[in-house]
Biopython code that builds the backbone (N, CA, C, O; Angstrom):
import numpy as np
from Bio.PDB.StructureBuilder import StructureBuilder

atoms = [
    (1, "UNK", "N", (0.745, -1.112, -0.068)),
    (1, "UNK", "CA", (-0.051, -0.019, 0.100)),
    (1, "UNK", "C", (0.921, 1.188, 0.075)),
    (1, "UNK", "O", (1.946, 1.210, 0.757)),
    (2, "UNK", "N", (0.541, 2.187, -0.749)),
    (2, "UNK", "CA", (1.281, 3.533, -1.004)),
    (2, "UNK", "C", (1.020, 4.379, 0.151)),
    (2, "UNK", "O", (-0.111, 4.510, 0.617)),
    (3, "UNK", "N", (2.100, 4.981, 0.639)),
    (3, "UNK", "CA", (1.731, 5.975, 1.666)),
    (3, "UNK", "C", (1.410, 7.257, 1.212)),
    (3, "UNK", "O", (2.242, 7.915, 0.587)),
    (4, "UNK", "N", (-0.008, 7.796, 1.523)),
    (4, "UNK", "CA", (-0.350, 8.791, 0.996)),
    (4, "UNK", "C", (0.404, 10.110, 0.972)),
    (4, "UNK", "O", (0.222, 11.014, 0.157)),
    (5, "UNK", "N", (1.335, 10.099, 2.043)),
    (5, "UNK", "CA", (2.066, 11.222, 2.386)),
    (5, "UNK", "C", (3.191, 11.257, 1.280)),
    (5, "UNK", "O", (3.723, 12.357, 1.134)),
    (6, "UNK", "N", (3.531, 10.474, 0.671)),
    (6, "UNK", "CA", (4.540, 10.290, -0.559)),
    (6, "UNK", "C", (3.902, 10.413, -1.760)),
    (6, "UNK", "O", (3.327, 9.485, -2.329)),
    (7, "UNK", "N", (4.015, 11.893, -2.287)),
    (7, "UNK", "CA", (3.319, 12.135, -3.518)),
    (7, "UNK", "C", (4.536, 12.838, -4.376)),
    (7, "UNK", "O", (5.645, 13.200, -3.982)),
    (8, "UNK", "N", (3.956, 12.904, -5.657)),
    (8, "UNK", "CA", (4.962, 13.647, -6.670)),
    (8, "UNK", "C", (5.407, 14.747, -6.186)),
    (8, "UNK", "O", (6.614, 14.952, -6.320)),
    (9, "UNK", "N", (4.638, 15.688, -5.543)),
    (9, "UNK", "CA", (5.431, 16.962, -5.136)),
    (9, "UNK", "C", (6.254, 16.725, -3.801)),
    (9, "UNK", "O", (7.222, 17.409, -3.470)),
    (10, "UNK", "N", (5.842, 15.878, -3.229)),
    (10, "UNK", "CA", (7.130, 15.414, -2.012)),
    (10, "UNK", "C", (8.282, 14.972, -2.753)),
    (10, "UNK", "O", (9.416, 15.341, -2.450)),
    (11, "UNK", "N", (8.032, 14.180, -3.733)),
    (11, "UNK", "CA", (9.403, 13.716, -4.554)),
    (11, "UNK", "C", (10.231, 14.708, -5.091)),
    (11, "UNK", "O", (11.445, 14.578, -5.245)),
    (12, "UNK", "N", (9.605, 15.654, -5.362)),
    (12, "UNK", "CA", (10.410, 16.710, -6.300)),
    (12, "UNK", "C", (10.612, 17.880, -5.468)),
    (12, "UNK", "O", (10.757, 18.950, -6.059)),
    (13, "UNK", "N", (10.648, 17.868, -4.166)),
    (13, "UNK", "CA", (11.011, 18.915, -3.242)),
    (13, "UNK", "C", (12.717, 19.074, -3.457)),
    (13, "UNK", "O", (13.535, 18.181, -3.677)),
    (14, "UNK", "N", (12.904, 20.364, -3.328)),
    (14, "UNK", "CA", (14.518, 20.751, -3.543)),
    (14, "UNK", "C", (15.137, 20.219, -2.150)),
    (14, "UNK", "O", (14.397, 19.902, -1.219)),
    (15, "UNK", "N", (16.610, 20.138, -2.064)),
    (15, "UNK", "CA", (17.204, 19.696, -0.874)),
    (15, "UNK", "C", (17.214, 20.974, -0.013)),
    (15, "UNK", "O", (17.485, 22.082, -0.477)),
    (16, "UNK", "N", (16.881, 20.726, 1.348)),
    (16, "UNK", "CA", (16.686, 21.837, 2.016)),
    (16, "UNK", "C", (17.639, 21.907, 3.537)),
    (16, "UNK", "O", (18.124, 20.881, 4.012)),
    (17, "UNK", "N", (17.773, 22.988, 4.052)),
    (17, "UNK", "CA", (18.526, 23.028, 5.315)),
    (17, "UNK", "C", (17.782, 23.134, 6.389)),
    (17, "UNK", "O", (18.211, 23.237, 7.538)),
    (18, "UNK", "N", (16.346, 23.106, 5.963)),
    (18, "UNK", "CA", (15.350, 23.589, 7.166)),
    (18, "UNK", "C", (15.466, 22.373, 8.298)),
    (18, "UNK", "O", (15.642, 21.211, 7.933)),
    (19, "UNK", "N", (15.368, 22.683, 9.494)),
    (19, "UNK", "CA", (15.413, 21.629, 10.405)),
    (19, "UNK", "C", (14.009, 20.752, 10.141)),
    (19, "UNK", "O", (12.961, 21.161, 9.642)),
    (20, "UNK", "N", (14.336, 19.400, 10.643)),
    (20, "UNK", "CA", (13.161, 18.533, 10.284)),
    (20, "UNK", "C", (12.042, 18.856, 11.589)),
    (20, "UNK", "O", (12.252, 19.240, 12.740)),
    (21, "UNK", "N", (11.017, 18.585, 11.001)),
    (21, "UNK", "CA", (9.519, 18.730, 12.020)),
    (21, "UNK", "C", (9.364, 17.474, 12.835)),
    (21, "UNK", "O", (9.184, 16.409, 12.244)),
    (22, "UNK", "N", (9.415, 17.515, 14.012)),
    (22, "UNK", "CA", (8.975, 16.555, 14.835)),
    (22, "UNK", "C", (7.560, 16.098, 14.648)),
    (22, "UNK", "O", (6.728, 16.955, 14.350)),
    (23, "UNK", "N", (7.166, 14.770, 14.797)),
    (23, "UNK", "CA", (5.848, 14.415, 14.765)),
    (23, "UNK", "C", (5.888, 13.043, 14.405)),
    (23, "UNK", "O", (6.923, 12.476, 14.055)),
    (24, "UNK", "N", (4.386, 12.315, 14.514)),
    (24, "UNK", "CA", (4.412, 10.829, 14.139)),
    (24, "UNK", "C", (4.583, 10.620, 12.749)),
    (24, "UNK", "O", (3.873, 11.149, 11.894)),
    (25, "UNK", "N", (5.597, 9.789, 12.505)),
    (25, "UNK", "CA", (6.030, 9.596, 11.152)),
    (25, "UNK", "C", (5.500, 8.227, 10.618)),
    (25, "UNK", "O", (5.690, 7.153, 11.189)),
    (26, "UNK", "N", (4.862, 8.385, 9.534)),
    (26, "UNK", "CA", (4.157, 7.186, 8.923)),
    (26, "UNK", "C", (4.906, 6.725, 7.834)),
    (26, "UNK", "O", (4.358, 5.877, 7.129)),
    (27, "UNK", "N", (6.063, 7.100, 7.528)),
    (27, "UNK", "CA", (7.071, 6.488, 6.540)),
    (27, "UNK", "C", (7.596, 5.291, 7.106)),
    (27, "UNK", "O", (7.856, 5.292, 8.309)),
    (28, "UNK", "N", (7.777, 4.333, 6.464)),
    (28, "UNK", "CA", (8.527, 3.350, 6.567)),
    (28, "UNK", "C", (10.115, 3.432, 6.253)),
    (28, "UNK", "O", (10.435, 4.098, 5.268)),
    (29, "UNK", "N", (11.008, 2.885, 6.920)),
    (29, "UNK", "CA", (12.510, 3.338, 6.164)),
    (29, "UNK", "C", (12.635, 3.429, 4.769)),
    (29, "UNK", "O", (13.151, 4.408, 4.230)),
    (30, "UNK", "N", (12.054, 2.162, 3.962)),
    (30, "UNK", "CA", (12.325, 2.014, 2.713)),
    (30, "UNK", "C", (11.861, 3.347, 2.032)),
    (30, "UNK", "O", (12.573, 3.830, 1.151)),
    (31, "UNK", "N", (10.561, 4.029, 2.451)),
    (31, "UNK", "CA", (10.036, 5.075, 1.912)),
    (31, "UNK", "C", (10.919, 6.146, 2.170)),
    (31, "UNK", "O", (11.330, 6.846, 1.244)),
    (32, "UNK", "N", (11.210, 6.317, 3.216)),
    (32, "UNK", "CA", (12.377, 7.529, 3.713)),
    (32, "UNK", "C", (13.544, 7.490, 2.799)),
    (32, "UNK", "O", (13.968, 8.553, 2.344)),
    (33, "UNK", "N", (14.179, 6.208, 2.445)),
    (33, "UNK", "CA", (15.377, 5.956, 1.576)),
    (33, "UNK", "C", (15.144, 6.406, 0.345)),
    (33, "UNK", "O", (16.005, 7.010, -0.294)),
    (34, "UNK", "N", (13.730, 6.105, -0.190)),
    (34, "UNK", "CA", (13.524, 6.314, -1.514)),
    (34, "UNK", "C", (13.294, 7.878, -1.885)),
    (34, "UNK", "O", (13.529, 8.416, -2.966)),
    (35, "UNK", "N", (12.718, 8.524, -0.583)),
    (35, "UNK", "CA", (12.944, 10.089, -0.724)),
    (35, "UNK", "C", (14.278, 10.668, -0.808)),
    (35, "UNK", "O", (14.447, 11.605, -1.589)),
    (36, "UNK", "N", (15.265, 10.226, -0.091)),
    (36, "UNK", "CA", (16.455, 10.493, -0.020)),
    (36, "UNK", "C", (17.159, 10.255, -1.710)),
    (36, "UNK", "O", (17.754, 11.100, -2.378)),
    (37, "UNK", "N", (16.915, 9.135, -1.995)),
    (37, "UNK", "CA", (17.508, 8.820, -3.460)),
    (37, "UNK", "C", (17.068, 9.706, -4.484)),
    (37, "UNK", "O", (17.863, 10.126, -5.325)),
    (38, "UNK", "N", (15.575, 10.099, -4.480)),
    (38, "UNK", "CA", (14.888, 10.987, -5.281)),
    (38, "UNK", "C", (15.289, 12.375, -5.430)),
    (38, "UNK", "O", (14.822, 13.140, -6.274)),
    (39, "UNK", "N", (16.559, 12.788, -4.199)),
    (39, "UNK", "CA", (16.817, 13.998, -4.047)),
    (39, "UNK", "C", (18.477, 13.955, -4.399)),
    (39, "UNK", "O", (19.289, 14.861, -4.209)),
    (40, "UNK", "N", (18.710, 12.645, -4.960)),
    (40, "UNK", "CA", (19.963, 12.604, -5.393)),
    (40, "UNK", "C", (21.254, 12.157, -4.403)),
    (40, "UNK", "O", (22.439, 12.295, -4.707)),
    (41, "UNK", "N", (20.746, 11.600, -3.166)),
    (41, "UNK", "CA", (21.445, 10.981, -2.266)),
    (41, "UNK", "C", (21.900, 9.729, -2.748)),
    (41, "UNK", "O", (21.124, 9.128, -3.491)),
    (42, "UNK", "N", (23.231, 9.093, -2.428)),
    (42, "UNK", "CA", (23.619, 7.677, -2.731)),
    (42, "UNK", "C", (24.209, 7.215, -1.401)),
    (42, "UNK", "O", (24.185, 7.901, -0.378)),
    (43, "UNK", "N", (24.771, 5.927, -1.506)),
    (43, "UNK", "CA", (25.139, 5.491, -0.181)),
    (43, "UNK", "C", (24.779, 5.708, 1.005)),
    (43, "UNK", "O", (25.592, 5.859, 1.917)),
    (44, "UNK", "N", (23.367, 5.758, 1.174)),
    (44, "UNK", "CA", (22.466, 6.052, 2.452)),
    (44, "UNK", "C", (22.840, 4.921, 3.341)),
    (44, "UNK", "O", (22.706, 3.743, 3.011)),
    (45, "UNK", "N", (23.368, 5.370, 4.610)),
    (45, "UNK", "CA", (23.415, 4.542, 5.860)),
    (45, "UNK", "C", (22.181, 3.945, 6.189)),
    (45, "UNK", "O", (21.173, 4.416, 5.662)),
    (46, "UNK", "N", (22.065, 2.885, 7.054)),
    (46, "UNK", "CA", (20.826, 2.550, 7.481)),
    (46, "UNK", "C", (20.115, 3.611, 8.391)),
    (46, "UNK", "O", (20.709, 4.069, 9.366)),
    (47, "UNK", "N", (18.929, 3.972, 8.093)),
    (47, "UNK", "CA", (18.254, 5.133, 8.908)),
    (47, "UNK", "C", (17.518, 4.519, 10.179)),
    (47, "UNK", "O", (16.950, 3.430, 10.257)),
    (48, "UNK", "N", (17.670, 5.471, 11.130)),
    (48, "UNK", "CA", (17.128, 5.287, 12.350)),
    (48, "UNK", "C", (15.979, 6.383, 12.649)),
    (48, "UNK", "O", (16.065, 7.601, 12.494)),
    (49, "UNK", "N", (14.871, 5.625, 13.120)),
    (49, "UNK", "CA", (13.594, 6.799, 13.459)),
    (49, "UNK", "C", (13.961, 7.059, 14.970)),
    (49, "UNK", "O", (14.078, 6.187, 15.831)),
    (50, "UNK", "N", (14.127, 8.463, 15.141)),
    (50, "UNK", "CA", (14.459, 8.825, 16.473)),
    (50, "UNK", "C", (12.881, 8.892, 17.413)),
    (50, "UNK", "O", (11.795, 8.440, 17.050)),
    (51, "UNK", "N", (13.215, 9.610, 18.703)),
    (51, "UNK", "CA", (12.181, 9.845, 19.418)),
    (51, "UNK", "C", (11.386, 10.721, 19.035)),
    (51, "UNK", "O", (10.341, 10.745, 19.685)),
    (52, "UNK", "N", (11.504, 11.724, 17.931)),
    (52, "UNK", "CA", (10.877, 12.751, 17.403)),
    (52, "UNK", "C", (10.111, 12.212, 16.302)),
    (52, "UNK", "O", (9.170, 12.893, 15.897)),
    (53, "UNK", "N", (10.380, 11.002, 15.700)),
    (53, "UNK", "CA", (9.562, 10.489, 14.646)),
    (53, "UNK", "C", (10.438, 10.899, 13.302)),
    (53, "UNK", "O", (9.971, 10.836, 12.165)),
    (54, "UNK", "N", (11.482, 11.234, 13.544)),
    (54, "UNK", "CA", (12.349, 11.551, 12.429)),
    (54, "UNK", "C", (13.384, 10.482, 11.857)),
    (54, "UNK", "O", (14.182, 9.968, 12.641)),
    (55, "UNK", "N", (13.388, 10.152, 10.567)),
    (55, "UNK", "CA", (14.247, 9.282, 10.033)),
    (55, "UNK", "C", (15.804, 10.060, 9.940)),
    (55, "UNK", "O", (15.968, 11.154, 9.401)),
    (56, "UNK", "N", (16.739, 9.366, 10.492)),
    (56, "UNK", "CA", (18.061, 9.880, 10.348)),
    (56, "UNK", "C", (19.163, 9.091, 10.074)),
    (56, "UNK", "O", (19.172, 7.971, 10.585)),
    (57, "UNK", "N", (20.332, 9.514, 9.203)),
    (57, "UNK", "CA", (21.220, 8.809, 9.015)),
    (57, "UNK", "C", (22.430, 9.492, 8.123)),
    (57, "UNK", "O", (22.519, 10.718, 8.196)),
    (58, "UNK", "N", (23.251, 8.871, 7.392)),
    (58, "UNK", "CA", (24.287, 9.851, 6.660)),
    (58, "UNK", "C", (23.868, 9.316, 5.212)),
    (58, "UNK", "O", (23.137, 8.349, 4.998)),
    (59, "UNK", "N", (24.443, 10.092, 4.318)),
    (59, "UNK", "CA", (24.405, 9.745, 2.799)),
    (59, "UNK", "C", (25.560, 10.661, 1.852)),
    (59, "UNK", "O", (25.988, 11.738, 2.267)),
    (60, "UNK", "N", (25.885, 10.208, 0.846)),
    (60, "UNK", "CA", (26.723, 10.980, -0.038)),
    (60, "UNK", "C", (25.957, 11.598, -1.239)),
    (60, "UNK", "O", (25.107, 11.050, -1.941)),
    (61, "UNK", "N", (26.429, 12.818, -1.316)),
    (61, "UNK", "CA", (25.763, 13.646, -2.562)),
    (61, "UNK", "C", (27.174, 14.320, -3.384)),
    (61, "UNK", "O", (27.833, 15.288, -3.004)),
    (62, "UNK", "N", (27.346, 13.668, -4.342)),
    (62, "UNK", "CA", (28.500, 13.963, -5.175)),
    (62, "UNK", "C", (29.839, 13.324, -4.278)),
    (62, "UNK", "O", (29.844, 12.127, -3.991)),
    (63, "UNK", "N", (30.776, 14.079, -3.935)),
    (63, "UNK", "CA", (31.982, 13.476, -3.208)),
    (63, "UNK", "C", (31.681, 14.006, -1.555)),
    (63, "UNK", "O", (32.583, 13.815, -0.739)),
    (64, "UNK", "N", (30.725, 14.499, -1.218)),
    (64, "UNK", "CA", (30.618, 15.063, 0.159)),
    (64, "UNK", "C", (29.638, 14.016, 1.004)),
    (64, "UNK", "O", (28.864, 13.273, 0.400)),
    (65, "UNK", "N", (29.729, 14.022, 2.272)),
    (65, "UNK", "CA", (29.002, 13.070, 3.066)),
    (65, "UNK", "C", (28.102, 14.035, 3.834)),
    (65, "UNK", "O", (28.607, 15.100, 4.188)),
    (66, "UNK", "N", (26.792, 13.776, 4.138)),
    (66, "UNK", "CA", (25.891, 14.741, 4.796)),
    (66, "UNK", "C", (25.365, 13.799, 5.830)),
    (66, "UNK", "O", (25.297, 12.574, 5.737)),
    (67, "UNK", "N", (24.919, 14.735, 7.063)),
    (67, "UNK", "CA", (23.801, 13.831, 8.155)),
    (67, "UNK", "C", (22.508, 14.326, 7.425)),
    (67, "UNK", "O", (22.168, 15.506, 7.338)),
    (68, "UNK", "N", (21.894, 13.332, 6.955)),
    (68, "UNK", "CA", (20.417, 13.678, 6.264)),
    (68, "UNK", "C", (19.249, 13.082, 7.038)),
    (68, "UNK", "O", (19.412, 12.025, 7.648)),
    (69, "UNK", "N", (18.046, 13.729, 7.043)),
    (69, "UNK", "CA", (16.814, 13.412, 7.729)),
    (69, "UNK", "C", (15.665, 13.465, 6.972)),
    (69, "UNK", "O", (15.642, 14.195, 5.982)),
    (70, "UNK", "N", (14.607, 12.733, 7.318)),
    (70, "UNK", "CA", (13.252, 12.995, 6.742)),
    (70, "UNK", "C", (12.202, 12.881, 7.836)),
    (70, "UNK", "O", (12.104, 11.950, 8.635)),
    (71, "UNK", "N", (11.461, 13.918, 7.761)),
    (71, "UNK", "CA", (10.301, 14.305, 8.790)),
    (71, "UNK", "C", (9.174, 13.753, 8.499)),
    (71, "UNK", "O", (9.025, 13.272, 7.375)),
    (72, "UNK", "N", (8.184, 13.707, 9.416)),
    (72, "UNK", "CA", (6.792, 13.131, 9.133)),
    (72, "UNK", "C", (6.029, 13.738, 7.902)),
    (72, "UNK", "O", (5.062, 13.145, 7.424)),
    (73, "UNK", "N", (6.524, 15.040, 7.354)),
    (73, "UNK", "CA", (5.682, 15.527, 6.165)),
    (73, "UNK", "C", (6.624, 15.181, 4.761)),
    (73, "UNK", "O", (6.354, 15.630, 3.647)),
    (74, "UNK", "N", (7.655, 14.384, 5.036)),
    (74, "UNK", "CA", (8.536, 14.145, 4.030)),
    (74, "UNK", "C", (9.673, 15.186, 3.529)),
    (74, "UNK", "O", (10.362, 15.061, 2.517)),
    (75, "UNK", "N", (9.702, 16.073, 4.322)),
    (75, "UNK", "CA", (10.887, 16.911, 4.280)),
    (75, "UNK", "C", (12.257, 16.442, 4.316)),
    (75, "UNK", "O", (12.539, 15.926, 5.397)),
    (76, "UNK", "N", (13.248, 16.464, 3.417)),
    (76, "UNK", "CA", (14.416, 15.981, 3.359)),
    (76, "UNK", "C", (15.277, 17.117, 3.782)),
    (76, "UNK", "O", (15.256, 18.149, 3.111)),
    (77, "UNK", "N", (16.128, 17.008, 4.969)),
    (77, "UNK", "CA", (17.140, 17.899, 5.321)),
    (77, "UNK", "C", (18.468, 17.539, 5.177)),
    (77, "UNK", "O", (18.556, 16.313, 5.116)),
    (78, "UNK", "N", (19.586, 18.123, 5.093)),
    (78, "UNK", "CA", (20.789, 17.697, 4.942)),
    (78, "UNK", "C", (21.749, 18.631, 5.741)),
    (78, "UNK", "O", (21.315, 19.779, 5.831)),
    (79, "UNK", "N", (22.856, 18.426, 6.295)),
    (79, "UNK", "CA", (23.787, 19.274, 6.839)),
    (79, "UNK", "C", (25.183, 18.660, 6.542)),
    (79, "UNK", "O", (25.354, 17.592, 7.128)),
    (80, "UNK", "N", (26.065, 19.014, 5.888)),
    (80, "UNK", "CA", (27.526, 18.474, 5.778)),
    (80, "UNK", "C", (28.013, 17.818, 6.920)),
    (80, "UNK", "O", (27.648, 18.267, 8.007)),
    (81, "UNK", "N", (28.755, 16.858, 6.895)),
    (81, "UNK", "CA", (29.492, 16.063, 8.030)),
    (81, "UNK", "C", (30.634, 16.804, 8.199)),
    (81, "UNK", "O", (31.473, 16.465, 9.034)),
]
sb = StructureBuilder()
sb.init_structure("model")
sb.init_model(0)
sb.init_chain("A")
sb.init_seg("    ")
for serial, (resi, resn, name, xyz) in enumerate(atoms, 1):
    if name == "N":
        sb.init_residue(resn, " ", resi, " ")
    sb.init_atom(name, np.array(xyz, "f"), 0.0, 1.0, " ", f" {name:<3s}", serial, name[0])
structure = sb.get_structure()
């Protein structure tokens, strides 16, 4: 079953540095991973859903490593490592 929170508009969002929003996350790890991949991230580490409902991990973009996160709205955030 497709998660209704994962929409084409969500998939096409630009990379952002906006802090992730806490909330009850309905994304499975695989869905969060696909959102990161759709933003151009590769070599994504295992993602951990923290106590605020935010998926967190690390990923590569080009030759740079980033701390990445996906919040309950599907917002992708990244900060350089």
